[in-house]
mmJSON file of the N, C-alpha and C atoms, coordinates in Angstrom:
{"data_MODEL":{"atom_site":{
"group_PDB":["ATOM","ATOM","ATOM","ATOM","ATOM","ATOM","ATOM","ATOM","ATOM","ATOM","ATOM","ATOM","ATOM","ATOM","ATOM","ATOM","ATOM","ATOM","ATOM","ATOM","ATOM","ATOM","ATOM","ATOM","ATOM","ATOM","ATOM","ATOM","ATOM","ATOM","ATOM","ATOM","ATOM","ATOM","ATOM","ATOM","ATOM","ATOM","ATOM","ATOM","ATOM","ATOM","ATOM","ATOM","ATOM","ATOM","ATOM","ATOM","ATOM","ATOM","ATOM","ATOM","ATOM","ATOM","ATOM","ATOM","ATOM","ATOM","ATOM","ATOM","ATOM","ATOM","ATOM","ATOM","ATOM","ATOM","ATOM","ATOM","ATOM","ATOM","ATOM","ATOM","ATOM","ATOM","ATOM","ATOM","ATOM","ATOM","ATOM","ATOM","ATOM","ATOM","ATOM","ATOM","ATOM","ATOM","ATOM","ATOM","ATOM","ATOM","ATOM","ATOM","ATOM","ATOM","ATOM","ATOM","ATOM","ATOM","ATOM","ATOM","ATOM","ATOM","ATOM","ATOM","ATOM","ATOM","ATOM","ATOM","ATOM","ATOM","ATOM","ATOM","ATOM","ATOM","ATOM","ATOM","ATOM","ATOM","ATOM","ATOM","ATOM","ATOM","ATOM","ATOM","ATOM","ATOM","ATOM","ATOM","ATOM","ATOM","ATOM","ATOM","ATOM","ATOM","ATOM","ATOM","ATOM","ATOM","ATOM","ATOM","ATOM","ATOM","ATOM","ATOM","ATOM","ATOM","ATOM","ATOM","ATOM","ATOM","ATOM","ATOM","ATOM","ATOM","ATOM","ATOM","ATOM","ATOM","ATOM","ATOM","ATOM","ATOM","ATOM","ATOM","ATOM","ATOM","ATOM","ATOM","ATOM","ATOM","ATOM","ATOM","ATOM","ATOM","ATOM","ATOM","ATOM","ATOM","ATOM","ATOM","ATOM","ATOM","ATOM","ATOM","ATOM","ATOM","ATOM","ATOM","ATOM","ATOM","ATOM","ATOM","ATOM","ATOM","ATOM","ATOM","ATOM","ATOM","ATOM","ATOM","ATOM","ATOM","ATOM","ATOM","ATOM","ATOM","ATOM","ATOM","ATOM","ATOM","ATOM","ATOM","ATOM"],
"id":[1,2,3,4,5,6,7,8,9,10,11,12,13,14,15,16,17,18,19,20,21,22,23,24,25,26,27,28,29,30,31,32,33,34,35,36,37,38,39,40,41,42,43,44,45,46,47,48,49,50,51,52,53,54,55,56,57,58,59,60,61,62,63,64,65,66,67,68,69,70,71,72,73,74,75,76,77,78,79,80,81,82,83,84,85,86,87,88,89,90,91,92,93,94,95,96,97,98,99,100,101,102,103,104,105,106,107,108,109,110,111,112,113,114,115,116,117,118,119,120,121,122,123,124,125,126,127,128,129,130,131,132,133,134,135,136,137,138,139,140,141,142,143,144,145,146,147,148,149,150,151,152,153,154,155,156,157,158,159,160,161,162,163,164,165,166,167,168,169,170,171,172,173,174,175,176,177,178,179,180,181,182,183,184,185,186,187,188,189,190,191,192,193,194,195,196,197,198,199,200,201,202,203,204,205,206,207,208,209,210,211,212,213],
"type_symbol":["N","C","C","N","C","C","N","C","C","N","C","C","N","C","C","N","C","C","N","C","C","N","C","C","N","C","C","N","C","C","N","C","C","N","C","C","N","C","C","N","C","C","N","C","C","N","C","C","N","C","C","N","C","C","N","C","C","N","C","C","N","C","C","N","C","C","N","C","C","N","C","C","N","C","C","N","C","C","N","C","C","N","C","C","N","C","C","N","C","C","N","C","C","N","C","C","N","C","C","N","C","C","N","C","C","N","C","C","N","C","C","N","C","C","N","C","C","N","C","C","N","C","C","N","C","C","N","C","C","N","C","C","N","C","C","N","C","C","N","C","C","N","C","C","N","C","C","N","C","C","N","C","C","N","C","C","N","C","C","N","C","C","N","C","C","N","C","C","N","C","C","N","C","C","N","C","C","N","C","C","N","C","C","N","C","C","N","C","C","N","C","C","N","C","C","N","C","C","N","C","C","N","C","C","N","C","C","N","C","C","N","C","C"],
"label_atom_id":["N","CA","C","N","CA","C","N","CA","C","N","CA","C","N","CA","C","N","CA","C","N","CA","C","N","CA","C","N","CA","C","N","CA","C","N","CA","C","N","CA","C","N","CA","C","N","CA","C","N","CA","C","N","CA","C","N","CA","C","N","CA","C","N","CA","C","N","CA","C","N","CA","C","N","CA","C","N","CA","C","N","CA","C","N","CA","C","N","CA","C","N","CA","C","N","CA","C","N","CA","C","N","CA","C","N","CA","C","N","CA","C","N","CA","C","N","CA","C","N","CA","C","N","CA","C","N","CA","C","N","CA","C","N","CA","C","N","CA","C","N","CA","C","N","CA","C","N","CA","C","N","CA","C","N","CA","C","N","CA","C","N","CA","C","N","CA","C","N","CA","C","N","CA","C","N","CA","C","N","CA","C","N","CA","C","N","CA","C","N","CA","C","N","CA","C","N","CA","C","N","CA","C","N","CA","C","N","CA","C","N","CA","C","N","CA","C","N","CA","C","N","CA","C","N","CA","C","N","CA","C","N","CA","C","N","CA","C","N","CA","C","N","CA","C","N","CA","C"],
"label_alt_id":[null,null,null,null,null,null,null,null,null,null,null,null,null,null,null,null,null,null,null,null,null,null,null,null,null,null,null,null,null,null,null,null,null,null,null,null,null,null,null,null,null,null,null,null,null,null,null,null,null,null,null,null,null,null,null,null,null,null,null,null,null,null,null,null,null,null,null,null,null,null,null,null,null,null,null,null,null,null,null,null,null,null,null,null,null,null,null,null,null,null,null,null,null,null,null,null,null,null,null,null,null,null,null,null,null,null,null,null,null,null,null,null,null,null,null,null,null,null,null,null,null,null,null,null,null,null,null,null,null,null,null,null,null,null,null,null,null,null,null,null,null,null,null,null,null,null,null,null,null,null,null,null,null,null,null,null,null,null,null,null,null,null,null,null,null,null,null,null,null,null,null,null,null,null,null,null,null,null,null,null,null,null,null,null,null,null,null,null,null,null,null,null,null,null,null,null,null,null,null,null,null,null,null,null,null,null,null,null,null,null,null,null,null],
"label_comp_id":["MET","MET","MET","GLU","GLU","GLU","GLU","GLU","GLU","LYS","LYS","LYS","GLN","GLN","GLN","SER","SER","SER","GLN","GLN","GLN","ILE","ILE","ILE","ALA","ALA","ALA","ILE","ILE","ILE","LYS","LYS","LYS","VAL","VAL","VAL","SER","SER","SER","ASP","ASP","ASP","LEU","LEU","LEU","ALA","ALA","ALA","VAL","VAL","VAL","TYR","TYR","TYR","SER","SER","SER","ASP","ASP","ASP","ARG","ARG","ARG","HIS","HIS","HIS","GLY","GLY","GLY","LEU","LEU","LEU","ASP","ASP","ASP","PHE","PHE","PHE","LEU","LEU","LEU","VAL","VAL","VAL","GLY","GLY","GLY","GLN","GLN","GLN","ILE","ILE","ILE","ILE","ILE","ILE","SER","SER","SER","ASN","ASN","ASN","SER","SER","SER","ILE","ILE","ILE","LYS","LYS","LYS","TYR","TYR","TYR","SER","SER","SER","ALA","ALA","ALA","VAL","VAL","VAL","CYS","CYS","CYS","ASN","ASN","ASN","PRO","PRO","PRO","LEU","LEU","LEU","LYS","LYS","LYS","LEU","LEU","LEU","GLU","GLU","GLU","VAL","VAL","VAL","GLN","GLN","GLN","ALA","ALA","ALA","VAL","VAL","VAL","ARG","ARG","ARG","THR","THR","THR","GLY","GLY","GLY","GLU","GLU","GLU","HIS","HIS","HIS","HIS","HIS","HIS","ILE","ILE","ILE","LEU","LEU","LEU","GLU","GLU","GLU","ILE","ILE","ILE","ARG","ARG","ARG","ASP","ASP","ASP","ASN","ASN","ASN","GLY","GLY","GLY","THR","THR","THR","GLY","GLY","GLY","VAL","VAL","VAL","ARG","ARG","ARG","GLY","GLY","GLY"],
"label_asym_id":["A","A","A","A","A","A","A","A","A","A","A","A","A","A","A","A","A","A","A","A","A","A","A","A","A","A","A","A","A","A","A","A","A","A","A","A","A","A","A","A","A","A","A","A","A","A","A","A","A","A","A","A","A","A","A","A","A","A","A","A","A","A","A","A","A","A","A","A","A","A","A","A","A","A","A","A","A","A","A","A","A","A","A","A","A","A","A","A","A","A","A","A","A","A","A","A","A","A","A","A","A","A","A","A","A","A","A","A","A","A","A","A","A","A","A","A","A","A","A","A","A","A","A","A","A","A","A","A","A","A","A","A","A","A","A","A","A","A","A","A","A","A","A","A","A","A","A","A","A","A","A","A","A","A","A","A","A","A","A","A","A","A","A","A","A","A","A","A","A","A","A","A","A","A","A","A","A","A","A","A","A","A","A","A","A","A","A","A","A","A","A","A","A","A","A","A","A","A","A","A","A","A","A","A","A","A","A","A","A","A","A","A","A"],
"label_entity_id":["1","1","1","1","1","1","1","1","1","1","1","1","1","1","1","1","1","1","1","1","1","1","1","1","1","1","1","1","1","1","1","1","1","1","1","1","1","1","1","1","1","1","1","1","1","1","1","1","1","1","1","1","1","1","1","1","1","1","1","1","1","1","1","1","1","1","1","1","1","1","1","1","1","1","1","1","1","1","1","1","1","1","1","1","1","1","1","1","1","1","1","1","1","1","1","1","1","1","1","1","1","1","1","1","1","1","1","1","1","1","1","1","1","1","1","1","1","1","1","1","1","1","1","1","1","1","1","1","1","1","1","1","1","1","1","1","1","1","1","1","1","1","1","1","1","1","1","1","1","1","1","1","1","1","1","1","1","1","1","1","1","1","1","1","1","1","1","1","1","1","1","1","1","1","1","1","1","1","1","1","1","1","1","1","1","1","1","1","1","1","1","1","1","1","1","1","1","1","1","1","1","1","1","1","1","1","1","1","1","1","1","1","1"],
"label_seq_id":[1,1,1,2,2,2,3,3,3,4,4,4,5,5,5,6,6,6,7,7,7,8,8,8,9,9,9,10,10,10,11,11,11,12,12,12,13,13,13,14,14,14,15,15,15,16,16,16,17,17,17,18,18,18,19,19,19,20,20,20,21,21,21,22,22,22,23,23,23,24,24,24,25,25,25,26,26,26,27,27,27,28,28,28,29,29,29,30,30,30,31,31,31,32,32,32,33,33,33,34,34,34,35,35,35,36,36,36,37,37,37,38,38,38,39,39,39,40,40,40,41,41,41,42,42,42,43,43,43,44,44,44,45,45,45,46,46,46,47,47,47,48,48,48,49,49,49,50,50,50,51,51,51,52,52,52,53,53,53,54,54,54,55,55,55,56,56,56,57,57,57,58,58,58,59,59,59,60,60,60,61,61,61,62,62,62,63,63,63,64,64,64,65,65,65,66,66,66,67,67,67,68,68,68,69,69,69,70,70,70,71,71,71],
"pdbx_PDB_ins_code":[null,null,null,null,null,null,null,null,null,null,null,null,null,null,null,null,null,null,null,null,null,null,null,null,null,null,null,null,null,null,null,null,null,null,null,null,null,null,null,null,null,null,null,null,null,null,null,null,null,null,null,null,null,null,null,null,null,null,null,null,null,null,null,null,null,null,null,null,null,null,null,null,null,null,null,null,null,null,null,null,null,null,null,null,null,null,null,null,null,null,null,null,null,null,null,null,null,null,null,null,null,null,null,null,null,null,null,null,null,null,null,null,null,null,null,null,null,null,null,null,null,null,null,null,null,null,null,null,null,null,null,null,null,null,null,null,null,null,null,null,null,null,null,null,null,null,null,null,null,null,null,null,null,null,null,null,null,null,null,null,null,null,null,null,null,null,null,null,null,null,null,null,null,null,null,null,null,null,null,null,null,null,null,null,null,null,null,null,null,null,null,null,null,null,null,null,null,null,null,null,null,null,null,null,null,null,null,null,null,null,null,null,null],
"Cartn_x":[85.968,86.825,85.964,86.193,85.433,85.984,85.096,85.503,85.952,87.065,87.57,86.781,86.51,85.906,87.043,86.955,88.03,87.492,88.364,88.059,89.138,88.707,89.66,89.275,90.244,90.033,91.023,90.504,91.356,91.174,92.268,92.24,93.259,92.885,93.779,93.016,93.502,92.871,93.408,92.838,93.309,94.715,95.645,96.999,97.643,98.541,99.226,100.473,100.642,101.808,102.489,103.773,104.545,105.385,105.021,105.661,105.502,106.241,106.054,104.783,103.731,102.415,102.461,103.102,103.134,103.937,105.044,105.863,105.113,104.426,103.668,102.485,101.777,100.68,101.175,102.315,102.873,103.243,103.941,104.401,103.238,102.256,101.104,100.284,100.138,99.418,100.067,101.403,102.121,101.952,102.012,101.848,100.458,99.43,98.062,97.853,98.387,98.28,98.919,100.102,100.762,100.009,99.39,98.583,97.446,96.807,95.706,96.243,97.314,97.882,98.356,98.974,99.559,98.682,97.451,96.56,96.198,96.124,95.846,94.424,94.246,92.936,91.928,92.333,91.397,91.313,92.116,92.138,91.834,90.628,90.27,91.219,91.461,92.359,91.804,92.675,92.381,93.486,93.096,94.051,93.72,94.742,94.548,95.556,95.04,95.874,95.658,96.762,96.644,97.779,97.471,98.503,98.646,99.882,100.164,101.107,100.797,101.675,102.561,103.866,104.825,105.682,105.328,106.062,105.879,106.988,106.947,106.657,106.665,106.568,105.214,104.845,103.675,104.174,103.64,104.037,102.821,102.988,101.928,102.162,101.221,101.311,100.312,100.779,99.91,100.157,99.136,99.268,98.272,98.7,97.776,98.041,97.218,97.358,97.91,98.583,99.127,100.302,100.708,101.811,103.161,103.231,104.511,105.242,106.36,107.171,108.497,108.859,110.101,111.298,112.337,113.524,114.572],
"Cartn_y":[71.408,71.41,71.591,70.772,70.853,71.975,72.764,73.875,73.346,73.87,73.473,74.185,73.481,74.088,74.636,75.878,76.514,77.144,77.203,77.904,78.955,80.196,81.29,82.045,82.202,82.944,84.103,85.313,86.497,87.127,87.176,87.725,88.855,89.995,91.15,92.345,92.904,94.097,95.322,96.466,97.707,98.008,98.09,98.497,99.2,100.093,100.851,100.088,99.983,99.319,100.293,100.501,101.37,100.479,100.458,99.543,100.053,99.459,99.682,98.935,99.66,99.047,97.993,98.303,97.356,96.104,96.291,95.153,94.246,94.847,94.065,93.365,94.066,93.448,92.244,92.4,91.311,90.127,90.39,89.331,88.529,89.213,88.53,87.824,88.462,87.848,86.549,86.537,85.328,84.206,84.54,83.526,82.907,83.738,83.219,82.445,82.942,82.248,80.858,80.768,79.471,78.551,79.098,78.279,77.607,78.371,77.831,76.832,77.191,76.358,75.002,74.966,73.74,73.016,73.46,72.713,71.405,70.355,69.031,68.971,68.227,68.107,67.485,66.484,65.794,66.464,67.499,68.167,69.649,70.109,71.517,72.472,73.606,74.611,75.195,75.283,76.012,77.051,78.312,79.417,80.323,80.676,81.572,82.715,83.938,85.142,85.824,86.1,86.663,87.645,88.748,89.701,89.586,89.403,89.218,90.322,90.925,91.961,91.335,91.544,91.082,92.277,92.905,94.093,95.221,95.694,96.795,96.336,95.044,94.521,93.877,93.908,93.184,92.108,90.911,89.799,89.36,89.265,88.768,87.278,86.463,85.015,84.569,83.789,83.205,81.708,80.947,79.499,78.811,77.667,76.853,75.382,74.546,73.104,72.436,73.205,72.672,71.744,71.093,70.138,70.8,72.064,72.771,72.519,73.195,73.05,72.434,71.319,70.65,71.457,71.527,72.303,71.522],
"Cartn_z":[69.579,70.751,71.994,72.992,74.233,75.104,75.678,76.53,77.884,78.394,79.707,80.797,81.87,83.043,83.899,84.3,85.055,86.326,87.329,88.568,88.766,88.912,89.103,90.367,91.272,92.509,92.539,92.712,92.785,94.16,94.91,96.265,96.345,95.787,95.764,96.293,97.393,97.945,97.22,97.519,96.912,97.407,96.484,96.843,95.665,95.982,94.942,94.506,93.191,92.633,91.688,91.875,91.01,90.104,88.838,87.899,86.481,85.588,84.165,83.785,83.465,83.227,82.131,81.019,79.903,80.257,80.955,81.375,82.334,83.308,84.283,83.619,82.729,81.98,81.184,80.512,79.707,80.593,81.691,82.594,83.16,83.726,84.32,83.235,82.076,80.968,80.514,80.42,80.012,81.029,82.311,83.359,83.277,83.146,83.071,81.772,80.679,79.396,79.472,80.06,80.208,81.149,82.182,83.085,82.331,81.466,80.667,79.646,78.973,77.906,78.427,79.586,80.103,81.12,81.299,82.2,81.511,82.283,81.729,81.185,80.104,79.468,80.429,81.178,82.073,83.437,83.672,84.962,84.754,85.078,84.848,85.572,84.95,85.499,86.791,87.793,89.022,89.159,89.137,89.159,90.329,91.11,92.248,92.156,92.208,92.203,93.541,94.232,95.573,95.818,96.465,96.892,98.404,98.857,100.272,100.726,101.848,102.394,103.466,103.332,104.332,104.732,105.829,106.263,105.266,104.698,103.739,102.32,102.072,100.711,100.432,99.165,98.686,97.726,97.868,97.011,96.21,94.9,94.038,93.833,94.292,94.135,93.077,92.122,91.112,91.15,91.512,91.635,90.713,90.2,89.408,89.689,89.117,89.304,88.048,87.201,85.958,86.181,85.116,85.183,85.251,84.887,84.874,83.567,83.425,82.227,82.645,82.022,82.365,81.859,82.688,82.332,81.599],
"occupancy":[1.0,1.0,1.0,1.0,1.0,1.0,1.0,1.0,1.0,1.0,1.0,1.0,1.0,1.0,1.0,1.0,1.0,1.0,1.0,1.0,1.0,1.0,1.0,1.0,1.0,1.0,1.0,1.0,1.0,1.0,1.0,1.0,1.0,1.0,1.0,1.0,1.0,1.0,1.0,1.0,1.0,1.0,1.0,1.0,1.0,1.0,1.0,1.0,1.0,1.0,1.0,1.0,1.0,1.0,1.0,1.0,1.0,1.0,1.0,1.0,1.0,1.0,1.0,1.0,1.0,1.0,1.0,1.0,1.0,1.0,1.0,1.0,1.0,1.0,1.0,1.0,1.0,1.0,1.0,1.0,1.0,1.0,1.0,1.0,1.0,1.0,1.0,1.0,1.0,1.0,1.0,1.0,1.0,1.0,1.0,1.0,1.0,1.0,1.0,1.0,1.0,1.0,1.0,1.0,1.0,1.0,1.0,1.0,1.0,1.0,1.0,1.0,1.0,1.0,1.0,1.0,1.0,1.0,1.0,1.0,1.0,1.0,1.0,1.0,1.0,1.0,1.0,1.0,1.0,1.0,1.0,1.0,1.0,1.0,1.0,1.0,1.0,1.0,1.0,1.0,1.0,1.0,1.0,1.0,1.0,1.0,1.0,1.0,1.0,1.0,1.0,1.0,1.0,1.0,1.0,1.0,1.0,1.0,1.0,1.0,1.0,1.0,1.0,1.0,1.0,1.0,1.0,1.0,1.0,1.0,1.0,1.0,1.0,1.0,1.0,1.0,1.0,1.0,1.0,1.0,1.0,1.0,1.0,1.0,1.0,1.0,1.0,1.0,1.0,1.0,1.0,1.0,1.0,1.0,1.0,1.0,1.0,1.0,1.0,1.0,1.0,1.0,1.0,1.0,1.0,1.0,1.0,1.0,1.0,1.0,1.0,1.0,1.0],
"B_iso_or_equiv":[0.0,0.0,0.0,0.0,0.0,0.0,0.0,0.0,0.0,0.0,0.0,0.0,0.0,0.0,0.0,0.0,0.0,0.0,0.0,0.0,0.0,0.0,0.0,0.0,0.0,0.0,0.0,0.0,0.0,0.0,0.0,0.0,0.0,0.0,0.0,0.0,0.0,0.0,0.0,0.0,0.0,0.0,0.0,0.0,0.0,0.0,0.0,0.0,0.0,0.0,0.0,0.0,0.0,0.0,0.0,0.0,0.0,0.0,0.0,0.0,0.0,0.0,0.0,0.0,0.0,0.0,0.0,0.0,0.0,0.0,0.0,0.0,0.0,0.0,0.0,0.0,0.0,0.0,0.0,0.0,0.0,0.0,0.0,0.0,0.0,0.0,0.0,0.0,0.0,0.0,0.0,0.0,0.0,0.0,0.0,0.0,0.0,0.0,0.0,0.0,0.0,0.0,0.0,0.0,0.0,0.0,0.0,0.0,0.0,0.0,0.0,0.0,0.0,0.0,0.0,0.0,0.0,0.0,0.0,0.0,0.0,0.0,0.0,0.0,0.0,0.0,0.0,0.0,0.0,0.0,0.0,0.0,0.0,0.0,0.0,0.0,0.0,0.0,0.0,0.0,0.0,0.0,0.0,0.0,0.0,0.0,0.0,0.0,0.0,0.0,0.0,0.0,0.0,0.0,0.0,0.0,0.0,0.0,0.0,0.0,0.0,0.0,0.0,0.0,0.0,0.0,0.0,0.0,0.0,0.0,0.0,0.0,0.0,0.0,0.0,0.0,0.0,0.0,0.0,0.0,0.0,0.0,0.0,0.0,0.0,0.0,0.0,0.0,0.0,0.0,0.0,0.0,0.0,0.0,0.0,0.0,0.0,0.0,0.0,0.0,0.0,0.0,0.0,0.0,0.0,0.0,0.0,0.0,0.0,0.0,0.0,0.0,0.0],
"pdbx_formal_charge":[null,null,null,null,null,null,null,null,null,null,null,null,null,null,null,null,null,null,null,null,null,null,null,null,null,null,null,null,null,null,null,null,null,null,null,null,null,null,null,null,null,null,null,null,null,null,null,null,null,null,null,null,null,null,null,null,null,null,null,null,null,null,null,null,null,null,null,null,null,null,null,null,null,null,null,null,null,null,null,null,null,null,null,null,null,null,null,null,null,null,null,null,null,null,null,null,null,null,null,null,null,null,null,null,null,null,null,null,null,null,null,null,null,null,null,null,null,null,null,null,null,null,null,null,null,null,null,null,null,null,null,null,null,null,null,null,null,null,null,null,null,null,null,null,null,null,null,null,null,null,null,null,null,null,null,null,null,null,null,null,null,null,null,null,null,null,null,null,null,null,null,null,null,null,null,null,null,null,null,null,null,null,null,null,null,null,null,null,null,null,null,null,null,null,null,null,null,null,null,null,null,null,null,null,null,null,null,null,null,null,null,null,null],
"auth_seq_id":[1,1,1,2,2,2,3,3,3,4,4,4,5,5,5,6,6,6,7,7,7,8,8,8,9,9,9,10,10,10,11,11,11,12,12,12,13,13,13,14,14,14,15,15,15,16,16,16,17,17,17,18,18,18,19,19,19,20,20,20,21,21,21,22,22,22,23,23,23,24,24,24,25,25,25,26,26,26,27,27,27,28,28,28,29,29,29,30,30,30,31,31,31,32,32,32,33,33,33,34,34,34,35,35,35,36,36,36,37,37,37,38,38,38,39,39,39,40,40,40,41,41,41,42,42,42,43,43,43,44,44,44,45,45,45,46,46,46,47,47,47,48,48,48,49,49,49,50,50,50,51,51,51,52,52,52,53,53,53,54,54,54,55,55,55,56,56,56,57,57,57,58,58,58,59,59,59,60,60,60,61,61,61,62,62,62,63,63,63,64,64,64,65,65,65,66,66,66,67,67,67,68,68,68,69,69,69,70,70,70,71,71,71],
"auth_comp_id":["MET","MET","MET","GLU","GLU","GLU","GLU","GLU","GLU","LYS","LYS","LYS","GLN","GLN","GLN","SER","SER","SER","GLN","GLN","GLN","ILE","ILE","ILE","ALA","ALA","ALA","ILE","ILE","ILE","LYS","LYS","LYS","VAL","VAL","VAL","SER","SER","SER","ASP","ASP","ASP","LEU","LEU","LEU","ALA","ALA","ALA","VAL","VAL","VAL","TYR","TYR","TYR","SER","SER","SER","ASP","ASP","ASP","ARG","ARG","ARG","HIS","HIS","HIS","GLY","GLY","GLY","LEU","LEU","LEU","ASP","ASP","ASP","PHE","PHE","PHE","LEU","LEU","LEU","VAL","VAL","VAL","GLY","GLY","GLY","GLN","GLN","GLN","ILE","ILE","ILE","ILE","ILE","ILE","SER","SER","SER","ASN","ASN","ASN","SER","SER","SER","ILE","ILE","ILE","LYS","LYS","LYS","TYR","TYR","TYR","SER","SER","SER","ALA","ALA","ALA","VAL","VAL","VAL","CYS","CYS","CYS","ASN","ASN","ASN","PRO","PRO","PRO","LEU","LEU","LEU","LYS","LYS","LYS","LEU","LEU","LEU","GLU","GLU","GLU","VAL","VAL","VAL","GLN","GLN","GLN","ALA","ALA","ALA","VAL","VAL","VAL","ARG","ARG","ARG","THR","THR","THR","GLY","GLY","GLY","GLU","GLU","GLU","HIS","HIS","HIS","HIS","HIS","HIS","ILE","ILE","ILE","LEU","LEU","LEU","GLU","GLU","GLU","ILE","ILE","ILE","ARG","ARG","ARG","ASP","ASP","ASP","ASN","ASN","ASN","GLY","GLY","GLY","THR","THR","THR","GLY","GLY","GLY","VAL","VAL","VAL","ARG","ARG","ARG","GLY","GLY","GLY"],
"auth_asym_id":["A","A","A","A","A","A","A","A","A","A","A","A","A","A","A","A","A","A","A","A","A","A","A","A","A","A","A","A","A","A","A","A","A","A","A","A","A","A","A","A","A","A","A","A","A","A","A","A","A","A","A","A","A","A","A","A","A","A","A","A","A","A","A","A","A","A","A","A","A","A","A","A","A","A","A","A","A","A","A","A","A","A","A","A","A","A","A","A","A","A","A","A","A","A","A","A","A","A","A","A","A","A","A","A","A","A","A","A","A","A","A","A","A","A","A","A","A","A","A","A","A","A","A","A","A","A","A","A","A","A","A","A","A","A","A","A","A","A","A","A","A","A","A","A","A","A","A","A","A","A","A","A","A","A","A","A","A","A","A","A","A","A","A","A","A","A","A","A","A","A","A","A","A","A","A","A","A","A","A","A","A","A","A","A","A","A","A","A","A","A","A","A","A","A","A","A","A","A","A","A","A","A","A","A","A","A","A","A","A","A","A","A","A"],
"auth_atom_id":["N","CA","C","N","CA","C","N","CA","C","N","CA","C","N","CA","C","N","CA","C","N","CA","C","N","CA","C","N","CA","C","N","CA","C","N","CA","C","N","CA","C","N","CA","C","N","CA","C","N","CA","C","N","CA","C","N","CA","C","N","CA","C","N","CA","C","N","CA","C","N","CA","C","N","CA","C","N","CA","C","N","CA","C","N","CA","C","N","CA","C","N","CA","C","N","CA","C","N","CA","C","N","CA","C","N","CA","C","N","CA","C","N","CA","C","N","CA","C","N","CA","C","N","CA","C","N","CA","C","N","CA","C","N","CA","C","N","CA","C","N","CA","C","N","CA","C","N","CA","C","N","CA","C","N","CA","C","N","CA","C","N","CA","C","N","CA","C","N","CA","C","N","CA","C","N","CA","C","N","CA","C","N","CA","C","N","CA","C","N","CA","C","N","CA","C","N","CA","C","N","CA","C","N","CA","C","N","CA","C","N","CA","C","N","CA","C","N","CA","C","N","CA","C","N","CA","C","N","CA","C","N","CA","C","N","CA","C","N","CA","C","N","CA","C","N","CA","C"],
"pdbx_PDB_model_num":[1,1,1,1,1,1,1,1,1,1,1,1,1,1,1,1,1,1,1,1,1,1,1,1,1,1,1,1,1,1,1,1,1,1,1,1,1,1,1,1,1,1,1,1,1,1,1,1,1,1,1,1,1,1,1,1,1,1,1,1,1,1,1,1,1,1,1,1,1,1,1,1,1,1,1,1,1,1,1,1,1,1,1,1,1,1,1,1,1,1,1,1,1,1,1,1,1,1,1,1,1,1,1,1,1,1,1,1,1,1,1,1,1,1,1,1,1,1,1,1,1,1,1,1,1,1,1,1,1,1,1,1,1,1,1,1,1,1,1,1,1,1,1,1,1,1,1,1,1,1,1,1,1,1,1,1,1,1,1,1,1,1,1,1,1,1,1,1,1,1,1,1,1,1,1,1,1,1,1,1,1,1,1,1,1,1,1,1,1,1,1,1,1,1,1,1,1,1,1,1,1,1,1,1,1,1,1,1,1,1,1,1,1]
}}}
């Protein structure tokens, strides 16, 4: 099996998150796992993880260049 070339960018500053650790680990792990699983064979994975502050809230954005999952 040929190894995929991947680009991963993580842009998360130090911030406190109050959450169920196992639930958050599972959720983020599944998103990243699916990004890798559904990335096209001829198109290397590009994954970006970023935390954005908007007023009182922090938003975790996870973007990839995958094909997505049809509904």
